[in-house]
C-alpha positions in Angstrom: -77.3 -231.0 -58.7 -78.7 -229.7 -55.4 -80.9 -231.2 -52.7 -81.3 -234.2 -50.7 -83.5 -237.2 -51.7 -81.8 -240.4 -50.9 -82.8 -243.8 -52.3 -83.9 -246.2 -49.7 -85.8 -249.5 -49.4 -88.3 -251.0 -51.9 -91.9 -250.1 -51.8 -94.8 -251.7 -50.0 -98.6 -251.8 -50.6 -100.7 -248.7 -51.0 -104.4 -247.8 -50.5 -106.5 -244.6 -49.9 -105.9 -241.2 -48.4 -106.9 -240.4 -44.8 -108.1 -237.1 -43.6 -108.9 -235.8 -40.1 -111.2 -233.0 -39.4 -109.7 -229.6 -38.6 -109.8 -228.1 -35.1 -107.3 -226.3 -32.9 -106.4 -229.6 -31.3 -106.5 -231.8 -34.3 -104.5 -231.8 -37.5 -106.0 -230.3 -40.6 -104.7 -233.3 -42.7 -103.2 -236.6 -41.8 -101.7 -238.3 -44.8 -100.9 -242.0 -44.7 -98.5 -241.7 -47.6 -98.2 -245.5 -48.0 -102.0 -245.3 -48.8 -102.0 -242.0 -50.5 -104.2 -241.6 -53.6 -103.3 -238.7 -55.8 -106.7 -238.9 -57.5 -108.4 -237.7 -54.3 -107.8 -234.1 -55.0 -106.5 -232.1 -58.0 -105.1 -229.3 -55.9 -103.1 -231.6 -53.6 -104.2 -229.5 -50.6 -102.5 -226.3 -51.9 -104.0 -222.9 -52.4 -103.9 -220.2 -55.0 -101.5 -217.7 -53.5 -98.4 -216.3 -55.3 -96.3 -219.2 -53.9 -98.2 -221.6 -56.2 -97.8 -219.5 -59.3 -97.7 -221.8 -62.3 -98.6 -224.9 -60.2 -101.8 -225.6 -62.2 -100.0 -225.4 -65.6 -97.0 -227.4 -64.4 -96.4 -230.6 -66.5 -96.8 -234.1 -65.1 -93.8 -236.3 -64.5 -93.3 -238.2 -67.8 -92.9 -241.9 -68.3 -89.6 -242.4 -70.2 -89.5 -244.6 -73.4 -88.8 -248.2 -72.5 -85.9 -248.8 -74.9 -84.2 -245.6 -73.9 -84.3 -246.6 -70.2 -83.1 -250.1 -70.7 -80.2 -249.1 -72.9 -79.2 -246.3 -70.6 -79.4 -248.7 -67.6 -77.2 -251.3 -69.3 -74.5 -248.7 -69.9 -74.5 -247.6 -66.3 -73.7 -251.1 -65.1 -70.6 -251.5 -67.3 -68.1 -249.9 -64.9 -69.1 -252.3 -62.2 -69.1 -255.6 -64.1 -66.8 -258.3 -65.5 -67.2 -259.3 -69.1 -68.9 -262.5 -68.0 -71.4 -260.7 -65.7 -72.0 -258.0 -68.3 -73.0 -260.6 -70.9 -75.7 -261.8 -68.5 -77.0 -258.3 -68.0 -77.0 -257.8 -71.8 -79.1 -261.0 -72.2 -81.5 -259.8 -69.5 -82.0 -256.4 -71.2 -82.4 -258.1 -74.6 -85.0 -260.4 -73.1 -86.9 -257.3 -71.9 -86.7 -255.6 -75.2 -87.4 -258.4 -77.7 -87.0 -261.7 -76.0 -88.9 -263.9 -73.5 -89.8 -261.0 -71.2 -90.7 -258.5 -73.9 -94.4 -259.0 -73.9 -94.7 -258.7 -70.1 -92.3 -255.7 -69.9 -94.2 -253.9 -72.6 -97.5 -254.6 -70.7 -95.9 -253.1 -67.6 -94.9 -250.0 -69.6 -98.5 -249.7 -70.9 -99.8 -250.0 -67.3 -97.4 -247.3 -66.2 -98.4 -245.0 -69.1 -102.1 -245.6 -68.2 -101.4 -244.8 -64.6 -99.6 -241.6 -65.6 -102.4 -240.4 -67.8 -105.3 -241.2 -65.4 -107.4 -238.1 -64.9 -106.8 -236.3 -61.6 -103.5 -238.1 -60.9 -100.8 -235.5 -60.3 -97.9 -237.9 -60.4 -97.5 -241.6 -61.3 -94.6 -241.8 -58.9 -95.3 -239.7 -55.8 -97.5 -242.1 -53.8 -95.2 -245.0 -54.4 -91.9 -243.1 -53.8 -93.0 -241.4 -50.6 -93.9 -244.8 -49.2 -90.9 -246.8 -50.4 -88.2 -244.2 -49.7 -89.6 -242.7 -46.5 -92.9 -243.8 -44.8 -92.4 -247.6 -45.1 -88.7 -247.4 -44.4 -88.3 -249.1 -41.0 -84.7 -248.3 -39.9 -84.1 -245.4 -37.5 -84.4 -242.0 -39.2 -81.0 -241.2 -37.6 -78.6 -241.9 -39.1 -80.3 -243.2 -42.2 -82.9 -240.6 -43.3 -82.6 -237.3 -41.5 -80.0 -234.7 -42.4 -78.4 -231.7 -40.7 -77.1 -228.2 -41.5 -74.4 -226.6 -39.4 -74.7 -222.8 -39.3 -71.8 -220.5 -39.4 -71.2 -218.8 -36.0 -73.0 -215.6 -35.1 -70.6 -213.5 -33.1 -73.5 -211.4 -31.7 -75.3 -214.4 -30.3 -73.0 -216.4 -28.1 -75.4 -218.4 -26.0 -77.9 -221.1 -26.9 -81.0 -219.1 -25.9 -79.9 -215.9 -27.7 -79.0 -217.8 -30.8 -82.2 -219.8 -30.8 -84.3 -216.6 -30.3 -82.7 -214.9 -33.3 -83.2 -217.9 -35.5 -86.8 -218.3 -34.4 -87.7 -214.7 -35.3 -86.3 -215.3 -38.8 -88.1 -218.7 -39.0 -91.4 -217.1 -38.0 -91.1 -214.5 -40.7 -90.5 -217.2 -43.2 -93.4 -219.2 -41.8 -95.8 -216.3 -42.4 -94.8 -216.1 -46.0 -95.3 -219.9 -46.4 -98.6 -220.2 -44.6 -100.1 -217.2 -46.3 -98.7 -218.4 -49.6 -96.9 -215.1 -50.2 -93.5 -216.7 -50.5 -92.1 -216.2 -54.0 -91.9 -219.6 -55.8 -88.6 -221.2 -56.6 -87.9 -221.1 -60.3 -85.7 -223.3 -62.5 -84.5 -222.7 -66.0 -87.8 -223.6 -67.5 -90.2 -222.0 -65.0 -91.7 -222.3 -61.5 -90.9 -225.4 -59.4 -93.4 -227.4 -57.5 -93.9 -225.8 -54.0 -96.2 -228.4 -52.6 -93.8 -229.7 -50.0 -93.4 -226.3 -48.3 -96.6 -226.8 -46.5 -94.9 -229.5 -44.4 -92.3 -227.1 -43.1 -94.0 -226.0 -39.9 -96.7 -227.4 -37.5 -96.2 -230.8 -39.0 -95.0 -234.2 -37.6 -94.2 -237.7 -38.7 -96.2 -240.3 -36.8 -94.8 -243.9 -36.5 -97.3 -246.5 -37.7 -97.2 -250.0 -39.2 -96.5 -250.8 -42.0 -96.0 -247.2 -43.0 -95.7 -243.9 -41.1 -98.1 -241.0 -41.6 -97.5 -237.3 -41.9 -99.7 -234.8 -40.0 -100.2 -231.1 -40.6 -101.8 -228.9 -38.0 -103.6 -225.6 -38.3 -100.9 -223.0 -38.2 -103.1 -220.2 -36.9 -104.4 -222.2 -34.0 -101.0 -223.6 -33.0 -98.4 -220.9 -32.3 -96.6 -222.7 -29.5 -92.9 -223.7 -29.4 -91.6 -227.0 -27.9 -88.2 -226.9 -26.3 -86.0 -229.7 -25.2 -83.4 -229.4 -22.4 -81.7 -232.4 -20.9 -84.5 -234.6 -22.3 -87.2 -232.5 -20.6 -90.0 -231.1 -22.8 -91.3 -227.5 -22.4 -93.7 -225.4 -24.3 -94.6 -221.7 -24.5 -96.6 -219.6 -26.9 -94.8 -217.4 -29.5 -97.8 -215.0 -29.5 -99.1 -213.2 -26.4 -102.1 -211.0 -26.4 -102.1 -211.0 -30.2 -98.5 -209.9 -30.5 -95.6 -212.1 -31.5 -92.8 -212.3 -28.9 -89.7 -210.3 -29.6 -86.2 -211.8 -29.8 -85.6 -210.6 -26.3 -88.8 -212.1 -25.0 -88.1 -215.5 -26.7 -84.6 -215.4 -25.2 -86.0 -214.7 -21.8 -88.5 -217.6 -22.1 -85.7 -220.0 -23.1 -83.6 -218.7 -20.3 -86.4 -219.5 -17.8 -86.3 -223.1 -19.0 -82.5 -223.2 -18.4 -83.1 -221.7 -14.9 -85.8 -224.2 -14.0 -84.3 -226.7 -11.5 -86.5 -229.5 -13.1 -84.4 -229.3 -16.3 -81.0 -229.0 -14.7 -80.4 -232.7 -14.6 -80.9 -235.3 -17.4 -84.4 -236.6 -17.5 -84.8 -240.0 -15.8 -87.0 -241.1 -18.7 -86.1 -239.1 -21.8 -89.2 -239.7 -24.0 -87.5 -238.3 -27.1 -85.1 -241.2 -27.2 -88.0 -243.4 -28.3 -88.1 -241.5 -31.6 -84.5 -242.7 -32.4 -85.5 -246.3 -32.6 -86.6 -248.6 -35.4 -89.9 -247.3 -36.7 -91.9 -250.4 -35.8 -90.5 -250.3 -32.3 -91.2 -246.6 -32.0 -94.8 -247.4 -33.2 -95.2 -249.8 -30.4 -93.6 -247.4 -27.9 -95.7 -244.5 -28.9 -98.9 -246.5 -28.6 -97.8 -247.8 -25.1 -97.0 -244.2 -24.1 -100.2 -242.8 -25.4 -102.3 -245.4 -23.6 -101.3 -243.9 -20.3 -103.7 -241.1 -19.2 -102.6 -237.6 -20.1 -99.8 -238.7 -22.5 -101.8 -238.5 -25.7 -102.4 -234.8 -25.1 -98.8 -234.3 -24.3 -97.8 -235.9 -27.5 -100.2 -233.8 -29.5 -98.6 -230.6 -28.0 -95.3 -231.7 -29.5 -96.8 -232.9 -32.8 -98.7 -229.6 -33.3 -95.9 -227.2 -32.3 -94.4 -224.8 -34.8 -91.0 -226.5 -34.5 -88.8 -228.0 -31.8 -85.8 -226.2 -30.3 -83.1 -228.4 -28.7 -81.0 -226.6 -26.1 -77.9 -228.8 -25.8 -75.6 -228.5 -22.8 -72.4 -229.3 -24.8 -70.1 -226.6 -26.3 -68.4 -228.1 -29.4 -65.4 -226.3 -30.8 -64.3 -228.2 -33.9 -66.4 -228.4 -37.1 -66.5 -232.2 -36.7 -67.7 -232.2 -33.1 -70.3 -229.7 -34.0 -71.4 -231.8 -36.9 -71.6 -235.0 -34.8 -73.7 -233.1 -32.2 -76.1 -232.0 -34.9 -76.2 -235.3 -36.7 -77.2 -237.3 -33.6 -76.2 -235.7 -30.3 -76.9 -238.1 -27.5 -80.2 -239.2 -29.0 -82.1 -238.1 -25.8 -82.5 -234.3 -26.2 -84.2 -234.7 -29.6 -87.6 -235.5 -31.1 -86.6 -236.9 -34.5 -90.1 -236.8 -36.0 -90.1 -233.0 -36.3 -88.0 -230.3 -37.9 -85.5 -229.1 -35.2 -83.4 -226.1 -34.4 -80.4 -227.2 -32.3 -78.2 -224.8 -30.3 -75.2 -225.4 -28.1 -74.1 -223.7 -24.9 -71.6 -221.6 -26.8 -74.1 -220.3 -29.3 -73.2 -222.7 -32.1 -76.3 -223.8 -34.0 -77.8 -225.9 -36.7 -80.9 -227.5 -38.1 -82.0 -231.1 -38.3 -84.4 -231.9 -41.2 -87.2 -234.5 -41.0 -86.9 -235.8 -44.5 -90.1 -237.7 -45.2 -92.2 -234.9 -46.8 -89.5 -232.5 -47.9 -86.2 -232.7 -49.7 -83.3 -230.4 -49.0 -84.0 -227.4 -51.2 -87.0 -226.0 -49.2 -85.2 -226.3 -45.8 -82.0 -224.9 -47.4 -84.0 -221.9 -48.5 -85.5 -221.6 -45.0 -82.1 -221.7 -43.2 -80.3 -219.6 -45.8 -83.1 -216.9 -45.6 -82.8 -216.9 -41.8 -79.1 -216.7 -41.5 -78.6 -214.1 -44.4 -81.5 -211.9 -43.1 -80.2 -211.9 -39.5 -76.7 -211.1 -40.7 -78.0 -208.2 -42.8 -80.2 -206.9 -40.0 -83.4 -207.4 -42.2 -85.4 -209.3 -39.6 -87.8 -207.3 -37.3 -86.6 -208.6 -34.0 -89.3 -206.7 -32.0 -88.7 -204.3 -29.2 -91.2 -205.4 -26.6 -89.9 -206.8 -23.3 -93.1 -207.7 -21.4 -92.9 -209.0 -17.9 -96.3 -210.7 -17.9 -95.5 -213.6 -20.2 -96.7 -216.9 -18.9 -93.9 -219.1 -17.6 -92.9 -221.9 -20.0 -94.8 -225.0 -19.1 -93.2 -228.4 -18.7 -94.8 -231.1 -20.8 -95.2 -234.0 -18.4 -95.2 -237.6 -19.3 -96.2 -240.6 -17.1 -94.4 -243.9 -17.7 -94.9 -247.5 -16.7 -92.5 -250.4 -16.7 -93.2 -251.2 -20.3 -92.4 -247.7 -21.5 -89.4 -247.4 -19.3 -88.0 -250.7 -20.7 -88.6 -249.3 -24.2 -86.8 -246.1 -23.4 -83.8 -248.1 -22.1 -83.8 -250.3 -25.1 -84.0 -247.2 -27.5 -81.0 -245.6 -25.7 -79.0 -248.7 -25.9 -79.8 -249.3 -29.6 -79.0 -245.7 -30.5 -75.7 -245.7 -28.6 -74.6 -249.0 -30.2 -75.6 -247.8 -33.7 -73.9 -244.5 -33.6 -70.9 -246.0 -31.9 -70.3 -248.0 -35.0 -70.2 -244.8 -37.2 -67.5 -242.4 -38.1 -67.6 -238.9 -39.5 -64.9 -236.8 -41.2 -65.1 -233.3 -42.7 -62.9 -231.8 -45.3 -63.1 -228.0 -45.3 -61.1 -227.5 -48.5 -59.9 -224.0 -48.8 -57.7 -224.5 -51.9 -60.4 -223.1 -54.4 -64.1 -223.1 -55.0 -66.8 -222.3 -57.5 -65.0 -219.2 -58.7 -61.9 -221.0 -59.8 -63.8 -224.0 -61.3 -65.8 -221.6 -63.5 -62.6 -220.0 -64.7 -61.6 -223.5 -65.9 -64.8 -223.4 -67.9 -66.4 -226.4 -66.1 -69.6 -227.1 -64.3 -68.8 -226.9 -60.5 -71.0 -229.9 -59.7 -69.6 -232.1 -62.4 -66.1 -231.1 -61.3 -66.8 -232.1 -57.7 -68.4 -235.4 -58.8 -65.2 -236.2 -60.7 -63.2 -235.4 -57.6 -65.3 -237.8 -55.6 -64.9 -240.5 -58.3 -61.2 -240.1 -58.4 -60.9 -240.2 -54.6 -62.8 -243.4 -54.3 -60.7 -244.9 -57.1 -57.5 -243.9 -55.3 -58.8 -245.6 -52.1 -60.2 -248.8 -53.6 -58.7 -249.1 -57.1 -62.1 -249.4 -58.7 -65.3 -247.4 -59.1 -68.6 -248.0 -57.2 -72.3 -247.3 -57.9 -72.8 -243.6 -57.0 -76.0 -241.8 -56.3 -76.5 -238.1 -56.8 -79.8 -236.3 -56.3 -81.4 -234.6 -59.3 -84.4 -232.3 -58.6 -87.6 -233.1 -60.6 -89.7 -230.3 -59.1 -90.3 -228.8 -62.5 -93.1 -231.4 -62.5 -96.2 -231.6 -60.3 -95.4 -233.3 -57.0 -91.9 -233.9 -58.2 -89.1 -234.8 -55.8 -85.9 -236.4 -57.0 -84.4 -238.8 -59.6 -81.0 -240.5 -59.4 -78.0 -239.4 -61.3 -75.8 -242.4 -61.7 -72.5 -240.6 -61.4 -70.1 -243.5 -62.0 -69.8 -244.0 -65.8 -67.7 -245.5 -68.4 -66.2 -242.1 -69.0 -65.5 -241.3 -65.3 -63.7 -244.7 -64.9 -61.5 -243.9 -68.0 -60.8 -240.5 -66.4 -59.8 -242.0 -63.1 -57.5 -244.6 -64.8 -55.8 -241.8 -66.8 -55.2 -239.7 -63.7 -53.7 -242.7 -61.9 -51.6 -243.8 -64.8 -47.9 -242.8 -64.9 -47.8 -243.1 -68.6 -50.9 -240.9 -69.5 -50.1 -237.4 -70.7 -51.8 -234.4 -69.3 -53.6 -233.9 -72.7 -55.0 -237.4 -72.4 -56.1 -236.9 -68.8 -57.8 -233.6 -69.8 -59.5 -235.3 -72.8 -60.9 -238.1 -70.5 -62.0 -235.5 -67.9 -63.9 -233.5 -70.6 -65.6 -236.7 -71.7 -66.5 -237.7 -68.1 -68.0 -234.2 -67.4 -69.9 -234.2 -70.7 -71.4 -237.6 -69.8 -72.3 -236.5 -66.3 -74.0 -233.3 -67.4 -76.0 -235.3 -70.0 -77.2 -237.7 -67.4 -78.0 -235.0 -64.9 -80.0 -233.1 -67.4 -81.9 -236.2 -68.4 -82.6 -237.1 -64.8 -84.0 -233.6 -64.0 -86.2 -233.9 -67.1 -87.7 -237.1 -65.7 -85.7 -239.3 -68.0 -83.6 -241.2 -65.5 -83.3 -244.9 -65.0 -84.1 -245.7 -61.4 -87.6 -244.3 -60.9 -88.8 -245.8 -64.2 -87.5 -249.3 -63.4 -89.0 -249.0 -59.9 -92.4 -248.1 -61.4 -92.4 -251.0 -63.8 -91.7 -253.4 -61.1 -94.4 -252.0 -58.9 -97.0 -252.9 -61.5 -96.3 -256.6 -61.6 -99.5 -258.5 -60.7 -99.7 -261.7 -58.7 -98.7 -264.7 -60.7 -96.7 -262.7 -63.2 -93.0 -263.8 -63.4 -90.4 -261.3 -62.4 -88.5 -260.3 -65.6 -84.9 -261.5 -65.7 -83.8 -257.9 -65.6 -84.7 -257.7 -61.9 -83.2 -261.1 -61.1 -79.9 -260.3 -62.7 -77.3 -259.5 -59.9 -76.3 -256.3 -61.7 -79.7 -254.8 -60.9 -79.1 -254.9 -57.2 -75.3 -254.2 -57.5 -75.7 -251.1 -59.6 -78.2 -249.6 -57.2 -76.3 -250.4 -54.0 -75.1 -246.8 -53.5 -71.6 -247.2 -52.0 -71.3 -243.5 -52.5 -74.5 -241.6 -51.7 -73.8 -238.0 -52.6 -75.8 -234.7 -52.7 -75.0 -231.0 -53.0 -76.4 -228.3 -50.7 -74.5 -225.1 -51.0 -74.7 -222.0 -48.8 -72.1 -219.5 -47.8 -73.7 -219.3 -44.4 -73.4 -223.0 -43.6 -70.2 -224.4 -42.0 -71.1 -227.9 -43.3 -74.0 -230.3 -43.7 -74.4 -234.0 -43.8 -76.3 -237.3 -43.7 -75.7 -241.0 -43.2 -74.7 -243.7 -45.5 -77.4 -245.7 -47.3 -75.6 -249.1 -47.4 -73.3 -250.8 -44.8 -70.6 -251.0 -47.4 -70.7 -247.3 -48.3 -70.3 -243.6 -47.5 -72.6 -240.7 -47.1 -71.0 -237.8 -49.0 -72.6 -234.4 -48.5 -70.8 -231.5 -50.2 -71.1 -227.8 -50.6 -69.6 -225.7 -53.4 -68.8 -222.2 -52.1 -67.2 -219.4 -54.0 -63.7 -220.0 -52.6 -64.0 -223.4 -50.8 -65.4 -226.9 -51.0 -66.8 -228.7 -48.0 -67.3 -232.5 -47.7 -69.0 -234.3 -44.8 -68.3 -238.1 -45.0 -70.0 -240.7 -42.9 -69.8 -244.5 -42.8 -69.8 -247.6 -40.6 -66.2 -247.0 -39.8 -65.0 -247.8 -43.3 -62.5 -245.0 -43.1 -64.2 -241.7 -43.5 -60.9 -240.0 -42.6 -59.1 -241.9 -45.3 -61.6 -240.9 -48.0 -61.2 -237.3 -46.8 -57.5 -237.6 -47.5 -58.1 -238.9 -51.0 -60.7 -236.2 -51.8 -58.2 -233.6 -50.8 -55.6 -235.2 -52.9 -57.9 -235.6 -55.9 -59.1 -231.9 -55.6 -55.5 -230.7 -55.7 -54.5 -232.9 -58.6 -57.5 -231.9 -60.7 -56.7 -228.2 -60.2 -53.0 -228.7 -60.9 -53.8 -230.6 -64.1 -55.8 -227.6 -65.3 -53.2 -225.1 -64.2 -50.5 -227.0 -66.1 -52.6 -227.1 -69.2 -53.3 -223.4 -68.9 -49.6 -222.7 -68.7 -49.1 -224.8 -71.8 -51.9 -223.1 -73.6 -53.9 -226.3 -74.0 -57.4 -226.2 -75.5 -59.9 -225.0 -72.9 -62.7 -227.2 -71.6 -66.2 -226.5 -73.0 -67.8 -228.7 -70.4 
């Protein structure tokens, strides 16, 4: 399954929605998602353009049947338990179904069904999940929440300004389609997908607050300025002059002026952007301290309201791994992590950093894929004007005091220490890709998930709880559900592959069963019939004084959702790679792409051995292919998976 939507911390409290009046200098809507009430508007702030075709008729996220969820949950814990611990989990599930906890759990189920059926509520989950997974999450967004795409090189744009200018022209074309609601809606097998998150793509910003951040959207017609970072210095210039959008050449010229400005030639003494790399509570305090100094609030608003941020980095990475590291984190100073960012390097390499709180990966995949493909095909109107009267880019000046300067120093130190504990490894596997996998009559995603399971088993001799994102955007305000990829069947497959006594026929049979189970779970998750969001929702509805059901106190509940492998697929032929951080100290982030003739894996961890896992993924990918080739040669039955 595609997209990014990683499980994070548990939820906190919720209350009402907040709006701010619209004006050129103020956001048209500020949503405190931890306090968001989906009953406040039926439209959810969306319009009636073609982009929202089918939105009003879209079904609501269902509440799964209680018995179905509990039995499914129990089975997902089996690969990770001993017989003794499994017996305790079976008792806890039985208690929830028909024992001591049954009355309360059924009451929770009824409360959840009542919440889902409340008139005007678009989703029983959305408010809670946005808060728990994103807005109330307090750890730094890098490396734990944000993600990056590394673009394939453009041989016609070999400098940072030239590369950024081309990308911006394509992004602006996409922006017009989004903001005028003319963009064709994404469609799944059953119809249109929810497009609500697209409105957060441009002119939006995440604002640090306690106990939960807010998301702010600004009037796109009143805010056509770009914010640029160079050596930690902020600049801005308008992308429209005298009613005409700047051409590629004009944007490049404006960016070049920033590079030529002596003020930006040396690293900023006080790189304000570094503050956004810190713990969210600390960043909240820092932003308030910064904004309290005269002139700084207006400066912050210029950044918040900008179309997007462009980071002109001074480095010139050569390898795919050094490029990925630069995109994932850079030095933490030439960034503003609360916004979507285009990042370019001195040699013209480029990428995108996604602010994840209001959008998952598929909308920004579409944005970047559109831009790169259209530029490559010469389908973007780059403009021909080369005006000499454009206003010179203006530096956004900040004043600091000892408090803010100490906070900047602390943010830099914390960021350097945190990223210094991480490793990153990339496998750009050229042995085969989607084309070959389909010839083996197998789902490419299920195939790759089994490769990952086998690789981890080779490395550790056991399976681990594995998260894969499933898209639930067929439902109103849908985002993601968890596919629990490690299963009884995948464990049996791994054991057979590593057994010297197992025959190829037996390995093939186990593989087929594992793929079938994976596809079944993935389909159910996409249909809103997963385990994790349902159990999360039931727990949220416990009232004060009600005893926590044994199910949640059982060690298996926490164990089975500690994602030692956090995986997600984003596939594009115009990406070199993409990636994100691990979600538990004992685990790996595993971002992968399935291309026609290649597979790409980006592995991150707290120095647990990302390079070792890369080795085992390569080994597993070859062994699984070789198994199928041997069976083909022996005219074995073909997979129907």
